[in-house]
C-alpha positions, 0 to 999 in steps of 0.5 A, spaced: 523 490 480 523 496 485 518 495 491 517 500 496 513 500 503 509 506 506 507 505 513 508 505 520 515 504 524 513 496 525 512 495 518 518 499 515 523 495 520 520 488 517 520 490 510 527 493 511 530 487 513 527 484 507 531 489 503 525 493 501 525 501 501 521 503 506 518 510 508 516 511 515 509 515 515 507 519 521 500 522 518 496 522 512 499 529 510 506 526 509 503 519 506 499 523 501 506 527 499 510 520 499 504 517 495 504 522 490 512 521 489 511 514 489 506 514 483 510 519 479 516 515 480 517 510 473 522 506 477 517 503 482 513 497 480 510 495 487 507 499 492 505 496 499 501 501 504 499 499 511 492 498 512 491 504 517 495 509 512 491 506 506 484 507 510 486 515 511 488 516 504 482 511 501 480 517 496 487 518 493 489 511 492 482 510 488 484 515 484 491 512 482 488 505 482 487 505 474 494 505 473 499 500 471 505 502 475 506 502 481 501 496 483 498 498 490 497 493 495 495 494 502 498 490 507 495 489 514 498 493 520 498 491 527 491 493 528 486 490 523 481 496 521 477 494 516 473 487 515 475 486 508 481 483 506 485 487 501 489 481 498 482 478 497 479 484 494 485 485 489 484 477 487 477 479 486 479 485 482 484 481 478 480 475 476 473 476 478 473 471 483 471 472 490 475 468 495 471 465 501 474 462 507 
């Protein structure tokens, strides 16, 4: 399984230490370019995107959501931007159950 991360420096360093191919993204324009590359790469199975970057590219991410590969998962960054938990939302979409704390 090939896993890739798009995110800031902190996320990229952490994921790289775990052996995940990581791309440090400076802005939304660069993120959109790399997102398109990753989505069109049949070798990538799982794509992590930091929450801050995903927030800036929300519309484009939604356009790719229907695809089987890669599965796109938002991960929390250093600063929480959204009140909704992206993992909770992923579970809700996958199995139709809302998880409450």
